[in-house]
C-alpha positions in Angstrom: -0.4 -0.1 -0.1 0.9 3.4 -0.2 0.4 6.7 0.9 2.1 10.2 -0.5 5.3 9.2 -1.0 5.6 6.0 1.2 5.0 2.5 0.8 3.8 -0.4 3.2 4.8 -4.0 2.7 1.5 -5.5 3.4 1.9 -9.1 1.9 4.7 -11.3 0.8 3.9 -13.3 -2.2 7.7 -14.6 -3.4 9.4 -18.1 -2.5 12.9 -16.6 -2.3 14.9 -18.1 0.8 17.0 -14.8 0.8 14.9 -11.8 0.9 15.6 -8.1 0.6 13.3 -5.9 1.3 13.9 -2.7 -1.2 14.4 0.8 -0.2 11.9 2.0 -2.7 9.3 0.5 -5.0 8.0 1.8 -8.3 4.7 1.8 -8.6 2.8 3.2 -12.0 5.6 5.3 -12.6 5.8 6.8 -9.3 8.7 6.1 -6.8 7.8 5.3 -3.4 10.0 4.7 -0.2 9.6 1.7 1.7 9.0 2.7 5.4 7.0 0.0 6.7 6.3 -3.9 6.8 2.5 -4.6 7.6 1.1 -6.9 10.0 1.6 -10.5 9.2 3.3 -9.4 6.1 5.7 -12.2 6.1 4.2 -14.9 8.6 4.0 -18.3 8.6 6.6 -18.1 5.6 8.6 -21.0 6.5 11.3 -21.4 3.7 12.8 -17.7 4.1 16.1 -18.2 5.7 17.7 -14.5 5.5 16.4 -11.1 5.1 18.3 -7.7 4.4 16.0 -4.7 6.0 16.7 -1.3 4.6 17.2 1.9 6.8 14.2 3.8 5.4 11.9 1.0 7.2 10.6 3.0 10.2 7.7 0.3 11.6 6.9 -3.5 11.7 3.6 -4.3 12.4 1.9 -7.0 14.6 3.6 -10.7 13.7 5.2 -9.1 11.0 7.8 -12.1 11.0 6.2 -14.8 13.3 6.4 -18.2 12.8 9.5 -17.7 10.4 10.9 -20.8 11.8 13.7 -21.0 9.4 14.8 -17.1 9.4 18.1 -17.3 10.8 19.7 -14.3 9.9 18.8 -10.8 9.8 21.0 -8.1 8.0 19.8 -4.5 9.2 21.6 -1.7 6.9 20.8 0.8 8.7 22.8 1.9 12.4 21.4 0.7 15.8 20.8 4.2 16.5 18.2 4.2 13.7 17.0 0.5 14.7 16.1 2.0 18.2 13.5 4.8 16.5 11.8 2.1 14.6 8.0 1.1 16.1 7.4 -2.5 16.8 3.6 -3.8 17.1 4.6 -6.8 19.2 7.2 -9.6 20.2 6.5 -11.3 17.1 6.9 -7.9 14.4 10.8 -8.2 14.7 12.2 -10.4 11.8 14.9 -11.0 14.7 11.8 -12.6 17.0 12.5 -16.5 15.3 15.5 -16.4 17.2 18.0 -15.6 14.3 21.6 -13.9 14.0 21.3 -10.0 14.0 23.9 -8.4 11.6 24.5 -4.7 11.6 26.7 -3.2 9.6 28.2 -6.4 8.7 29.2 -7.5 12.4 27.0 -9.8 14.4 25.6 -8.0 17.5 26.3 -10.1 20.6 27.7 -7.3 23.1 25.2 -4.6 22.3 26.7 -1.2 22.8 23.3 1.2 22.9 25.0 4.2 20.8 25.3 7.8 22.7 22.7 10.1 22.2 19.8 7.2 21.9 17.4 8.3 24.0 14.7 5.6 23.9 14.9 2.2 23.1 11.6 1.1 21.9 9.1 -1.7 23.0 10.0 -5.0 21.7 13.4 -4.0 20.0 15.3 -7.0 20.5 12.8 -9.5 20.8 14.6 -13.2 20.9 17.9 -11.8 20.0 19.3 -14.6 21.7 22.9 -14.7 21.0 22.9 -11.2 22.9 25.4 -11.8 25.9 25.1 -8.2 27.0 23.8 -4.7 26.6 25.4 -1.6 27.8 22.9 1.8 28.0 24.3 5.0 27.4 23.9 8.3 29.6 21.5 9.5 27.0 19.2 7.2 27.5 15.4 8.0 29.3 13.3 5.6 28.3 13.3 1.2 28.1 10.1 0.2 26.3 8.0 -2.9 27.5 9.7 -6.5 26.7 12.2 -4.8 25.0 14.8 -7.5 25.6 12.0 -10.2 25.1 13.4 -13.8 25.6 17.2 -12.4 25.2 18.1 -15.8 27.3 21.9 -15.2 27.2 22.0 -11.7 29.1 23.1 -12.4 32.7 24.2 -8.6 33.5 23.2 -5.4 32.9 23.7 -1.9 34.1 20.8 0.8 34.2 22.0 4.1 34.6 20.0 6.6 36.8 18.9 9.0 33.3 16.6 6.0 32.7 13.1 7.8 34.3 10.9 5.4 31.9 10.8 1.7 32.1 7.7 -0.1 30.9 6.6 -3.7 31.9 8.8 -7.0 31.8 11.8 -5.8 30.1 13.5 -8.6 30.6 10.9 -11.0 30.1 11.8 -14.4 29.9 15.3 -13.9 31.1 17.7 -14.7 34.2 19.1 -11.5 34.2 20.4 -9.4 37.2 19.5 -6.0 36.9 22.5 -3.3 38.5 20.0 0.2 38.9 22.1 3.2 39.9 18.9 4.5 41.6 18.2 3.1 44.9 14.5 2.3 44.0 12.0 2.3 41.3 11.2 5.7 40.1 7.5 6.7 39.8 8.0 6.7 36.0 8.8 3.0 36.1 6.2 0.3 35.7 5.1 -1.4 38.8 6.0 -4.9 36.9 9.1 -3.6 34.9 11.1 -6.5 36.2 10.3 -9.9 35.4 10.1 -12.6 38.3 13.2 -14.4 37.3 15.2 -11.2 37.1 17.0 -9.6 40.8 17.3 -6.0 41.2 20.5 -4.7 42.8 20.1 -0.5 44.0 22.3 1.8 44.5 25.5 0.2 42.1 28.0 1.9 39.9 28.1 -1.0 37.4 27.8 -4.5 36.5 29.3 -6.7 39.6 31.2 -9.9 38.8 29.5 -11.5 41.7 27.9 -10.9 44.7 29.3 -12.2 48.6 28.0 -11.4 52.4 29.8 -12.1 55.2 28.6 -15.4 57.0 30.9 -15.1 60.4 32.5 -11.8 60.9 34.7 -13.5 63.6 35.9 -16.6 62.1 35.9 -14.5 58.6 34.1 -16.7 56.6 31.8 -15.7 53.8 29.7 -16.7 51.3 29.9 -16.2 47.3 27.3 -15.6 44.5 25.3 -14.7 43.0 27.7 -14.3 39.6 27.1 -12.1 37.5 29.6 -12.3 34.6 29.8 -13.7 31.1 32.7 -16.2 31.2 32.7 -19.3 29.9 35.3 -20.7 32.7 34.8 -19.4 36.4 36.9 -20.2 39.2 35.1 -19.4 42.5 38.1 -18.0 44.9 38.8 -19.6 48.1 38.8 -15.9 49.9 37.5 -12.7 49.2 38.8 -9.3 50.4 35.9 -6.8 52.2 36.8 -3.7 53.4 40.9 -4.7 53.4 40.5 -7.8 55.7 40.4 -10.9 54.2 37.4 -13.8 54.1 37.5 -17.3 53.4 34.6 -18.7 51.0 32.9 -21.4 53.1 29.4 -21.3 51.0 27.9 -20.8 48.0 24.6 -18.8 47.8 21.6 -20.4 46.3 21.1 -20.3 42.4 24.5 -18.6 42.3 25.1 -19.5 38.6 21.0 -20.0 37.9 20.3 -19.1 34.3 23.8 -18.6 33.1 24.3 -19.7 29.6 27.3 -18.7 29.2 29.2 -20.5 31.5 30.8 -24.4 30.5 33.2 -24.8 33.5 33.0 -24.0 37.3 36.0 -24.6 40.0 35.1 -24.8 43.3 38.0 -24.5 46.3 38.2 -26.8 49.0 36.5 -25.2 52.1 33.1 -24.9 50.7 30.4 -27.6 52.1 27.4 -27.7 50.2 26.3 -27.1 46.5 22.7 -25.8 47.4 19.4 -25.8 45.6 19.2 -24.3 42.2 23.0 -23.9 41.9 23.4 -24.4 38.3 19.4 -24.5 37.4 19.1 -24.1 33.6 22.7 -23.4 32.9 22.0 -25.0 29.7 25.5 -25.2 28.4 27.3 -26.1 32.0 29.8 -29.4 30.5 31.8 -29.6 34.0 32.1 -28.9 37.5 34.4 -30.1 40.3 33.3 -31.6 43.7 35.8 -30.6 46.8 36.4 -32.9 49.6 35.2 -30.4 51.9 31.5 -30.7 50.3 28.9 -33.0 52.5 25.7 -32.3 51.2 24.7 -31.6 47.3 20.9 -30.5 47.3 18.3 -30.9 44.7 17.6 -29.0 41.7 21.5 -28.2 42.0 21.6 -29.2 38.2 18.2 -29.1 37.1 18.1 -28.0 33.4 21.6 -28.9 32.7 21.5 -31.2 29.5 25.1 -30.9 28.7 26.7 -32.1 32.0 29.9 -34.2 30.9 32.4 -34.6 33.2 32.6 -34.0 36.9 35.5 -34.5 39.3 35.5 -36.0 42.6 38.2 -35.4 45.0 40.0 -38.2 46.2 39.1 -38.9 50.2 36.0 -36.7 49.7 31.7 -37.7 50.8 31.4 -38.5 47.1 32.3 -41.1 44.5 31.9 -40.8 40.9 31.0 -44.2 38.7 29.6 -44.6 35.1 28.3 -41.0 34.8 27.0 -41.0 38.6 27.8 -39.4 41.8 26.9 -41.1 45.0 27.5 -41.0 48.4 30.8 -42.0 49.6 28.9 -44.9 51.2 27.0 -45.9 48.2 23.4 -45.6 50.0 22.6 -42.3 47.8 22.4 -41.9 44.7 22.9 -38.1 44.2 23.3 -37.8 40.1 23.3 -39.0 37.1 25.2 -36.1 34.9 25.3 -37.8 31.8 22.1 -37.2 30.8 22.5 -36.6 27.1 23.5 -40.8 26.9 20.8 -42.9 25.0 21.0 -46.2 27.8 19.3 -48.0 30.4 20.2 -47.7 33.4 20.7 -50.1 36.6 20.7 -49.0 39.9 23.2 -50.4 42.1 22.4 -52.6 44.9 23.7 -50.6 47.6 21.3 -47.6 47.1 18.4 -47.6 48.9 17.7 -43.6 47.8 17.7 -41.4 44.9 17.9 -38.2 45.4 16.0 -35.2 44.4 16.5 -34.2 40.7 18.7 -36.9 40.4 17.8 -38.1 36.8 15.8 -34.8 35.8 15.8 -34.7 31.6 17.7 -38.1 31.6 17.4 -39.7 27.9 17.6 -43.1 29.9 15.2 -45.4 28.0 14.8 -47.9 31.0 15.3 -47.5 34.9 15.9 -51.2 36.9 15.3 -50.4 40.4 17.4 -53.3 43.2 15.4 -54.9 45.7 17.0 -52.4 48.4 15.2 -49.1 47.5 13.2 -47.6 50.1 13.2 -44.2 48.8 12.7 -42.0 45.4 13.0 -38.1 45.8 11.1 -35.1 44.3 11.3 -35.2 40.7 13.9 -37.3 41.0 13.2 -38.6 37.0 10.9 -35.9 35.7 11.2 -35.3 32.0 12.9 -38.7 31.4 10.6 -38.6 28.4 12.5 -41.7 26.9 11.3 -43.9 29.6 8.8 -46.4 27.8 6.8 -49.4 28.8 5.9 -50.9 32.6 7.7 -49.0 35.2 8.1 -51.7 37.8 9.1 -50.1 41.4 10.1 -52.9 44.3 7.9 -53.2 47.6 10.7 -52.2 49.4 10.3 -48.5 48.4 8.0 -46.7 50.9 8.3 -43.0 50.0 7.8 -41.9 46.4 8.1 -37.9 46.9 6.1 -35.7 44.5 6.7 -35.2 40.9 9.2 -38.4 40.6 8.4 -39.2 37.3 6.4 -36.0 36.3 6.2 -35.9 32.6 8.0 -39.6 31.6 6.9 -41.5 28.8 6.0 -45.0 30.4 2.2 -46.2 29.3 2.0 -48.3 32.8 3.4 -48.6 36.6 3.5 -51.1 39.2 3.5 -49.3 42.2 4.9 -50.9 45.3 3.2 -52.8 47.9 4.1 -50.8 50.9 3.9 -47.3 49.7 1.4 -45.1 51.9 1.0 -41.9 50.0 0.4 -41.4 46.1 1.5 -38.1 45.0 1.6 -35.9 42.1 3.9 -36.8 39.6 4.0 -40.4 39.7 0.6 -41.5 37.7 1.2 -40.9 34.0 -1.0 -38.9 32.1 -1.0 -41.5 28.9 -2.2 -44.5 31.4 -5.7 -46.4 31.5 -5.7 -47.8 34.6 -3.8 -48.1 37.6 -4.3 -50.5 40.8 -3.3 -48.3 43.9 -1.8 -50.9 46.9 -3.9 -51.4 50.2 -1.0 -49.2 52.3 -2.0 -45.9 51.0 -3.4 -43.7 53.1 -3.6 -41.0 51.6 -4.0 -39.6 48.0 -1.8 -35.8 47.3 -2.9 -32.9 45.8 -2.8 -33.3 41.9 -2.4 -37.1 42.0 -4.3 -37.9 38.8 -4.4 -34.8 37.7 -5.0 -34.8 33.4 -4.9 -38.3 33.3 -7.8 -38.2 30.9 -7.5 -42.0 29.8 -8.4 -43.1 33.5 -12.1 -43.9 33.4 -12.2 -46.1 37.2 -10.4 -46.0 40.4 -10.5 -47.7 43.0 -9.2 -46.5 46.3 -8.3 -48.6 49.3 -10.4 -49.3 52.2 -7.5 -47.9 54.4 -7.5 -44.3 52.8 -8.1 -41.4 55.3 -6.9 -38.6 53.2 -8.1 -37.4 49.3 -6.1 -33.6 48.9 -6.7 -30.6 46.5 -7.5 -31.7 43.0 -6.5 -35.2 43.3 -9.0 -36.4 40.3 -9.1 -33.2 38.6 -8.8 -34.3 34.5 -10.0 -37.4 34.8 -12.8 -39.5 32.9 -14.0 -41.0 35.9 -17.6 -42.6 35.4 -18.0 -43.6 39.2 -16.2 -42.8 43.0 -16.4 -44.6 45.7 -15.4 -42.8 48.7 -14.1 -45.5 51.5 -15.3 -44.9 54.9 -12.2 -44.6 56.5 -11.8 -41.0 55.0 -11.6 -38.5 57.4 -10.5 -35.1 55.0 -11.3 -34.0 51.5 -9.3 -30.9 49.9 -10.7 -28.3 47.7 -11.8 -29.2 43.9 -11.4 -32.9 44.2 -13.4 -32.7 40.4 -11.7 -30.1 38.7 -12.5 -29.8 35.2 -15.6 -32.0 35.4 -19.0 -30.0 34.8 -22.9 -30.6 35.8 -23.5 -32.9 33.1 -20.7 -35.1 33.2 -19.7 -35.9 36.9 -18.8 -39.6 38.4 -21.7 -41.0 40.0 -19.9 -40.7 43.9 -20.9 -42.8 46.6 -19.9 -43.0 50.7 -19.6 -46.3 52.1 -21.8 -45.8 55.5 -23.7 -42.7 56.3 -21.3 -40.0 57.5 -21.3 -36.0 59.2 -19.0 -33.8 58.0 -18.0 -30.3 58.6 -16.1 -27.9 56.1 -13.1 -25.7 56.9 -15.9 -22.2 56.5 -17.8 -23.8 59.6 -20.8 -25.0 57.5 -22.2 -28.6 58.7 -23.0 -31.1 56.2 -24.7 -34.7 56.6 -24.2 -37.0 54.1 -25.8 -40.2 52.8 -25.4 -42.5 49.6 -28.2 -40.8 47.9 -27.8 -36.7 49.3 -26.5 -34.8 51.0 -28.0 -32.1 53.8 -27.3 -28.4 54.6 -29.8 -25.5 55.6 -29.9 -24.6 51.9 -31.6 -28.0 51.4 -30.8 -31.5 49.4 -28.6 -32.2 46.6 -27.2 -35.0 44.6 -24.4 -36.5 46.4 -22.2 -36.7 43.1 -22.6 -33.0 42.6 -21.6 -32.5 46.3 -17.7 -31.3 45.8 -18.5 -29.8 42.2 -20.8 -27.3 44.0 -18.3 -27.1 46.9 -15.3 -27.1 44.9 -13.5 -24.2 47.0 -14.3 -26.1 50.2 -12.5 -28.3 52.4 -14.3 -31.2 54.7 -13.5 -33.2 57.5 -15.3 -36.0 58.6 -16.9 -35.4 62.4 -15.7 -37.7 64.7 -18.1 -40.2 66.6 
């Protein structure tokens, strides 16, 4: 379309893999300057591999390049200052929104330096520029638009000067970015939700710190290291830190110290630290190696969640852990702490010495089958989460008495043999692809979300010894009937979430029961109706009508 002397590209009808948007077009003998790319103009053109953008463009309409899945190279013929003058319709307007390489002036932009003189960065300007490792703002900058760096996941730290008086919403949306602010608190012109929940803000800073620290014992001169904010591929945690002229020994690492850092490939810990805490390396997708000093006595769950590139772990001799076959164990061999060769496609046999599997030990592993030993007693939280290559029937030995929450969430097996001595059925054990499950008679509690979205299950026989059914227990199932055992004394909220009034299961109770709710109302329930001061209702509607209420059985 045209308007005076300018033109807008409204739809691309070509079939070229490498597209160049012209600076001008000639229509009916008149030359127009191309200044805009309209809404959805290139949407879903999956064959496009590169696009060249002229400096004349001043706006991209919403979803202009949405779902161009093979568009991996973007050449911009203008300057970064000119790019910051463009209007973007949404996070999918920019040609960079397909996670491609952004090239300005013939050079790939990985360390972005906004030029002096730029006063505003528009909303969505650098959406999905996932090769950006760092950003530097000029002292002339006053405004950062909403989601300006949407999903720029490799930017680990940034400094915002005190000249920036206006900030839109979630400027680093989807990023584990540490934000160092020269001001001491958010200004009036900053949106209340300017900071995404994964962002940490540090106030009154003069620049980006390489890492944070805190004194843990002033008398004995010990300190805690972290979080880390740098961009190095190899990080050596110092054994000592000088604080105000005095030397402190590093004995601890802060939780989440390296979380979300996409640049780190190797971390070297010093002797003296005693624990690798929860989420230390969570989502460090490029981490390849680390070491465990002899002084470390504990490795907490989720410390290595989302680390698919791990290849090597060096364990100190005479320490508290041993390494064998790509796996870390406690020194006595009783605890399986971490299976770190997660990309290896293989079967895995739990050694006979192991009686407990620690939290998140196999998260995201590509194992196709796991063979448990008969000595196993405990399976930790999220221990096999997202092991989606597991298939067939999962057989858990009868000696296991505890399977924690989410232990097998998002796994690929189609059937499960639950241990005879299990006492609680938690969420993330029953797989959504299953069509039936046999609950052992030893189970006394059905946990929150235990059967969540198990749409293939139409019948469940609850054991007679059951005493608790927690919230959302059967949400998303396709039950036609449900019989509540007489021993149940507590029923949580929304146990039939997802059911409508016309497809509720036929619910029955083994005997007449008297109940009270957390709101103080009393109910009498029999096999046909329940009675309140408001009248009689069908029993199968009882828990759907009162979805947000917890119920407790009254004593005899």
